VEXDREN-2710 file (C-alpha; in Angstrom, 1 decimal):
% VEXDREN-2710
k/r/px/py/pz
1/UNK/119.0/89.5/106.6
2/UNK/115.5/88.5/107.7
3/UNK/114.1/85.1/106.6
4/UNK/110.9/86.2/104.7
5/UNK/107.8/84.4/105.7
6/UNK/104.1/85.1/105.9
7/UNK/104.3/85.5/109.7
8/UNK/106.8/88.3/109.4
9/UNK/104.7/90.0/106.8
10/UNK/101.7/90.0/109.0
11/UNK/103.8/91.3/111.9
12/UNK/105.1/94.2/109.8
13/UNK/101.6/95.1/108.6
14/UNK/100.2/94.8/112.1
15/UNK/102.8/97.0/113.7
16/UNK/102.5/99.5/110.8
17/UNK/98.7/99.7/111.2
18/UNK/99.1/100.0/115.0
19/UNK/101.5/102.8/114.8
20/UNK/99.4/104.6/112.2
21/UNK/96.3/104.3/114.4
22/UNK/98.1/105.7/117.4
23/UNK/99.4/108.6/115.3
24/UNK/95.9/109.2/114.0
25/UNK/94.4/109.3/117.5
26/UNK/97.2/111.7/118.6
27/UNK/96.6/113.9/115.5
28/UNK/92.8/113.9/116.2
29/UNK/93.4/115.2/119.8
30/UNK/96.0/117.8/118.9
31/UNK/94.8/119.2/115.6
32/UNK/92.1/121.9/115.5
33/UNK/88.7/121.4/113.9
34/UNK/89.1/121.4/110.1
35/UNK/90.2/119.6/107.1
36/UNK/93.2/117.8/108.6
37/UNK/91.2/116.5/111.5
38/UNK/88.4/115.2/109.3
39/UNK/90.7/113.5/106.8
40/UNK/93.1/111.8/109.2
41/UNK/91.0/111.6/112.3
42/UNK/87.9/109.9/111.1
43/UNK/87.9/106.1/111.5
44/UNK/85.8/103.4/109.9
45/UNK/84.6/100.8/112.5
46/UNK/84.0/97.3/111.3
47/UNK/82.8/94.5/113.5
48/UNK/80.4/93.6/116.2
49/UNK/79.5/96.6/118.4
50/UNK/78.0/95.9/120.9
51/UNK/79.4/92.3/121.3
52/UNK/77.1/89.3/121.0
53/UNK/76.3/87.5/124.2
54/UNK/75.1/83.9/124.2
55/UNK/73.6/82.5/127.4
56/UNK/73.3/78.7/127.4
57/UNK/72.4/78.6/131.2
58/UNK/75.5/76.4/132.0
59/UNK/77.9/78.6/130.0
60/UNK/77.6/82.2/129.0
61/UNK/80.1/83.7/126.5
62/UNK/80.5/86.9/124.7
63/UNK/81.8/87.3/121.1
64/UNK/83.0/90.7/120.0
65/UNK/85.4/92.1/117.4
66/UNK/85.9/95.7/116.4
67/UNK/88.4/97.0/113.8
68/UNK/88.9/100.8/113.7
69/UNK/90.6/101.8/110.5
70/UNK/91.7/105.4/109.6
71/UNK/93.8/106.8/106.8
72/UNK/97.0/106.8/108.8
73/UNK/96.5/103.1/109.8
74/UNK/96.2/102.2/106.2
75/UNK/99.3/104.2/105.3
76/UNK/101.1/102.5/108.2
77/UNK/100.1/99.0/106.9
78/UNK/101.3/99.9/103.4
79/UNK/104.6/101.2/104.9
80/UNK/105.0/98.0/106.9
81/UNK/104.5/95.9/103.7
82/UNK/107.0/98.1/101.9
83/UNK/109.6/97.8/104.6
84/UNK/109.1/94.0/104.7
85/UNK/109.7/93.8/101.0
86/UNK/112.9/95.9/101.1
87/UNK/114.5/94.4/104.2
END
């Protein structure tokens, strides 16, 4: 039995989203042009693209974050939350 905590929930959701994203990328490569590819392959990109660069002469740093979400990654996150609840 797994001790239920917020950290494990985030881990399950993260792993589910990661596996769903990988499956979506594979499906986009293997599937022919058409409805399946457009539904499962298209991803919504949220974040800073290109990253923001701040130059303070002494220090230069770059801030960037990009989150690509497709339908299979959302389904993977939901499956991860479901598995967390039932383990």
